[in-house]
N, C-alpha and C positions, 0 to 999 in steps of 0.2 A: 500821268497822275499817280499819286501814291497808292490809290486803291488797286491799280492794276499790277503793282510790283509784288514780286514773290515774298519779300520779307514782311510786308504789311499783311498779306494773306496768312502767312505763317504765324504772325503775332495773334491774329484773330483766332486761328485754330489752336494756338497754345492757351489762350485765355478760356476757350470753350472747346475742349477736345472733340465734342460731338459735331462741331461745325464741319460741313462739307463744302467743297468748292462752289456748288450750286447755291448754297445759302448766302454767299457773299454777293451783294448787289453790284451791278455794273456801274461804272463811274457816272454814266448819263443819268441813271436812276437816282443816285445820290445827289448829283448836281440839281436835278429837277426838284427833289425834296427840299434842299437847302434854299433854293430860289423861292419856292412856294411859301416856306415858313418865313422867309424874309419879307415877302410881300404882305403876309398877314400881320407881321410885327409892325411894319411901317404903317399899314392901314390903322391898326389899333393906336399907335402913337399919334397919328393925325387926328383920330377921333377924340383923343383925350387932350392933346396939347394944341390942336388947331394951328393957328398962324405961327405960334412960337416954334413948333416943330419944323415948319416949312422954312422959316428964317434960319434955324440951326442947320438944317440939311443943306441949304444953299451956301451957307458960310463954310461948312466943314466937309462938304462932299469931296472936294479935291484931295483931301487927306485920306479919305477912305479908298480912293482909287489907286493909291500907290502900291 
C-alpha cells in the first residue's frame, strides 16, 4: 500500500516537519477508518433516498468494483 512506502511518509513529513514516524497511522487503521466512513455514508444515503438508492447501488455497483 502507498501508506507503507517511504516516499509517501516523506511527503507527509515534508508537509508537516514536526511529524514523526509514529504519527503516521498503519494502513490497517486507515483502511478501517475509510470503511467505517463509507458505511456511515451509505446508511445516510439509504435513509434519505430509500428505495432509489438501493436501485442505483444495484445498477452501478459493478462499476465501483473495478
